C-alpha positions, -999 to 999 in steps of 0.1 A, spaced: -307 -176 -122 -269 -180 -125 -267 -141 -129 -288 -135 -98 -267 -159 -78 -234 -144 -89 -249 -108 -82 -260 -119 -46 -225 -132 -39 -209 -101 -49 -233 -78 -32 -231 -98 -2 -192 -97 -2 -190 -58 -6 -220 -54 20 -200 -74 47 -168 -58 40 -184 -23 39 -203 -31 74 -171 -43 89 -154 -10 78 -181 14 89 -162 23 121 -131 30 102 -144 55 76 -145 82 100 -115 71 121 -82 92 122 -51 78 109 -40 52 137 -31 17 142 -10 -6 119 8 13 89 4 49 104 38 59 95 31 50 57 -2 65 58 7 97 78 34 103 47 7 98 21 -19 119 39 6 148 40 11 147 3 -25 150 -1 -24 181 25 1 201 7 -16 192 -29 -48 208 -12 -35 237 5 -4 248 -13 12 233 -45 -12 212 -67 16 205 -91 15 167 -93 53 167 -98 58 183 -64 47 159 -35 57 173 -3 62 163 32 63 183 65 98 185 74 117 214 67 153 204 79 166 203 44 166 229 15 131 221 7 105 195 16 96 181 -18 101 143 -17 96 124 -47 92 85 -45 61 69 -63 42 90 -89 17 104 -67 -15 98 -88 -34 87 -58 -26 115 -35 -30 142 -63 -64 126 -72 -77 127 -36 -66 160 -31 -83 174 -61 -117 161 -45 -108 176 -13 -104 208 -30 -142 207 -36 -153 188 -5 -130 202 21 -103 183 41 -121 153 58 -107 118 67 -139 103 55 -131 117 21 -96 100 18 -110 67 33 -141 65 9 -117 76 -21 -95 46 -12 -123 22 -4 -138 30 -40 -103 21 -56 -105 -14 -35 -140 -18 -50 -125 -15 -85 -100 -38 -77 -127 -65 -67 -142 -55 -102 -110 -65 -117 -112 -98 -97 -144 -108 -110 -134 -100 -147 -104 -120 -143 -121 -150 -130 -148 -146 -159 -120 -144 -186 -102 -176 -171 -133 -196 -165 -162 -182 -182 -183 -187 -153 -200 -156 -133 -207 -177 -102 -171 -189 -100 -160 -152 -107 -183 -138 -79 -168 -164 -57 -136 -152 -67 -145 -118 -54 -158 -130 -22 -126 -147 -15 -103 -116 -24 -126 -92 -3 -115 -110 27 -79 -114 22 -66 -100 54 -40 -76 39 -63 -65 12 -92 -63 37 -74 -39 62 -58 -18 35 -91 -14 17 -93 20 36 -58 26 41 -45 59 28 -16 43 8 -7 43 -29 0 4 -28 -39 2 -29 -40 20 -62 -10 1 -76 -28 -31 -66 -59 -21 -84 -37 -14 -117 -18 -45 -113 -50 -66 -112 -63 -49 -142 -30 -56 -159 -31 -92 -152 -68 -92 -163 -61 -78 -197 -29 -97 -201 -51 -130 -202 -79 -115 -220 -53 -106 -249 -40 -142 -246 -73 -155 -252 -89 -130 -277 -55 -117 -294 -72 -83 -296 -51 -51 -301 -73 -33 -276 -66 -58 -249 -26 -56 -255 -30 -18 -251 -49 -17 -220 -25 -43 -204 5 -20 -215 -14 8 -200 -22 -6 -166 13 -21 -161 25 13 -167 2 28 -143 9 1 -117 47 9 -120 41 46 -115 19 41 -85 43 19 -67 75 6 -84 74 -31 -72 44 -38 -92 63 -37 -124 73 -68 -116 41 -83 -126 52 -75 -161 73 -106 -163 40 -121 -176 45 -100 -209 81 -109 -211 73 -147 -210 49 -139 -236 73 -125 -261 97 -151 -254 71 -178 -262 60 -158 -294 96 -159 -305 96 -196 -306 65 -202 -323 67 -216 -358 46 -193 -377 60 -172 -404 49 -138 -391 60 -144 -355 86 -117 -355 63 -90 -366 39 -102 -336 67 -100 -313 78 -66 -323 41 -54 -322 37 -69 -288 71 -57 -275 68 -22 -287 34 -15 -272 47 -25 -238 79 -5 -241 62 27 -250 38 24 -224 68 20 -197 85 50 -210 69 73 -186 77 48 -159 113 48 -166 114 85 -171 99 93 -137 122 67 -118 153 77 -137 146 114 -126 136 105 -87 157 75 -78 189 96 -76 171 119 -53 163 93 -28 178 95 6 178 74 35 157 49 16 169 16 26 144 -3 2 166 3 -25 199 -10 -7 183 -44 0 212 -66 11 237 -39 -1 241 -20 34 232 -30 69 228 -66 64 213 -82 97 232 -115 94 221 -149 85 208 -160 117 185 -131 122 177 -130 85 163 -166 89 142 -156 115 127 -129 99 121 -154 69 105 -179 93 81 -152 105 70 -142 69 69 -177 56 48 -191 86 30 -161 99 28 -132 73 20 -152 42 -5 -178 55 -25 -153 80 -20 -119 65 -15 -121 29 -38 -153 27 -56 -167 55 -59 -204 64 -91 -211 43 -74 -192 11 -41 -209 18 -58 -243 15 -76 -233 -18 -42 -220 -30 -23 -252 -23 -51 -273 -39 -47 -249 -70 -10 -255 -72 -17 -292 -71 -41 -290 -101 -18 -268 -122 12 -295 -117 -15 -321 -123 -29 -305 -156 1 -286 -166 -17 -255 -173 -33 -222 -157 -64 -222 -175 -58 -212 -212 -20 -209 -203 10 -229 -195 22 -235 -161 51 -212 -166 28 -182 -165 23 -190 -127 55 -204 -116 79 -178 -134 61 -147 -118 58 -163 -85 97 -169 -87 104 -131 -96 82 -120 -68 98 -143 -42 133 -129 -54 120 -95 -48 107 -107 -13 140 -120 -6 158 -87 -16 137 -65 7 134 -90 37 166 -75 52 146 -42 54 111 -50 60 121 -79 84 87 -89 103 53 -76 94 49 -48 67 24 -71 49 16 -42 23 50 -48 6 38 -81 -3 8 -68 -22 23 -75 -56 18 -112 -49 -20 -111 -49 -27 -110 -87 -5 -143 -90 -17 -159 -60 -51 -156 -71 -47 -178 -102 -45 -211 -83 -73 -201 -60 -96 -195 -89 -84 -226 -103 -94 -246 -72 -129 -231 -72 -133 -241 -109 -123 -275 -102 -147 -279 -72 -176 -264 -92 -170 -293 -119 -161 -320 -92 -181 -341 -69 -205 -327 -41 -179 -335 -14 -156 -311 -29 -182 -284 -33 -191 -289 4 -156 -283 16 -149 -254 -6 -182 -240 6 -173 -243 41 -140 -227 35 -156 -198 18 -182 -192 47 -151 -193 71 -131 -165 54 -150 -135 66 -147 -146 101 -111 -156 99 -104 -123 84 -121 -103 109 -106 -119 138 -72 -116 123 -76 -78 116 -101 -63 138 -76 -49 164 -52 -35 141 -68 0 141 -60 4 178 -35 30 184 -11 8 200 -3 -9 167 11 24 154 40 14 176 42 51 187 37 72 217 2 67 224 -2 102 240 1 116 206 -31 101 195 -50 102 226 -46 139 224 -50 148 188 -78 171 190 -62 193 215 -27 193 198 -44 203 162 -60 235 178 -27 247 192 -18 277 171 -25 279 134 -17 257 103 9 280 92 30 278 124 62 261 122 70 238 149 101 217 164 92 180 169 113 155 191 113 116 188 95 112 156 114 89 134 87 87 109 91 126 99 54 125 95 30 110 124 34 137 151 34 167 124 5 152 108 -15 148 142 -5 185 151 -13 198 116 19 219 114 52 216 93 85 223 109 117 209 121 117 170 131 141 151 151 145 112 153 156 112 189 167 131 220 194 150 204 184 185 201 211 211 215 197 244 229 216 263 205 197 245 177 167 254 191 174 289 197 185 292 158 152 275 149 132 301 166 155 332 157 163 322 120 138 298 107 104 311 126 96 281 148 71 289 171 62 258 191 82 228 207 63 192 209 86 171 231 82 139 252 119 141 258 130 149 295 166 147 283 161 177 260 141 197 284 168 191 315 195 207 291 213 238 308 198 269 292 166 250 280 143 273 301 156 303 283 143 290 249 106 286 260 81 309 276 54 285 287 39 251 285 8 256 263 -4 218 266 5 189 285 -9 152 279 7 122 296 45 124 283 39 149 257 45 185 265 39 214 240 60 245 247 59 280 231 92 291 223 103 324 239 94 354 219 64 337 201 32 359 198 3 347 219 -22 326 200 -53 346 190 
């Protein structure tokens, strides 16, 4: 009976989440986090069409010497591209692949809760809760490597606690493997590895005669697994340009008054309504209370919750100067740690009085409604915070010329959104600064054939009319010009 009940809870969570995402699977990239998703989709596009070397993720801008841009190890991008080599390029393929990763994350949540509680009903409830965490829910179909990193991070926490419970070498090996994969997929998730560091320190202070042998075995497995992570980022970080995340407080600090405003927004808005939601927040605080009261996190000491949480908040304060308001996906490394007290609350309620079960049950039933109400509008084009004309006319823009034609794009600070919509690489400018001489050179020397412009400042320059032959397409504020001398589109 328990198995059937647990299965029904899990299936209900997945079916409800899938139903609420049905309109998204075929939706072009738009809405919140369009900037980040467009960059990731460009990686996939180049892997499919040109260079399938996983070490060479590319972007659409040709302003520099080449367009190879290495940040995270592009395992997710490359994997989706290999699928699209078989299926063809379709947005539904990308979104379904990401959704499959999200379902694997839910499986890890189930196994983690089962390891901690030995109760399948509680584990199923944990899946229900996590499925409707707003940021996870929204990004379940978002084309971003953070989704894969979260999946690996959740599996790492699962196998960490499994090893803590069983002391099996296989669990130690899998924990090491998954923290390495999480770090490769997205560097901040490596911070979850603080759990292993705490465990190594704890082993040092044991009174067992073979403790140093155990410490060496524990540390060596994790160190060997992390070698590829260190090698990759040692190679790519020196190449990073204009990546202000690595600077944190170091450059362009906004000042303490504005920093405190960003902090208030994150603490009072982002964490309680986007990372968690109000029902999950109540479960979280109740779980923290139980950790303080019982002085343990299930089979472990409370330091396995509080120290990782502290480290993650140190990371949060470091990047806050850059992410400022919003940017919830930067905080996804918190999820595996935040789930520990939430699972604890459900466990306590399960063993408690009927009134506790009723209260928790009401919170659980409210979660899908609260989550959907919070996230349902974020797929609208206005939440891309970009010129909406680019999205409203995307089908026409994509038909102009061919995929191999180079173009010039104005006012695209993302260096990816407009080229992705137009399906062309080329020369991208953040603002209205594009001298006529540059435009001529990009046609004569670099082979650019089209200009995508929403800038009347550029178009009103003296000599601009000598650079273009005709307006190929016009939509709202956006005009697409054919540069003078370009061959007619067949």
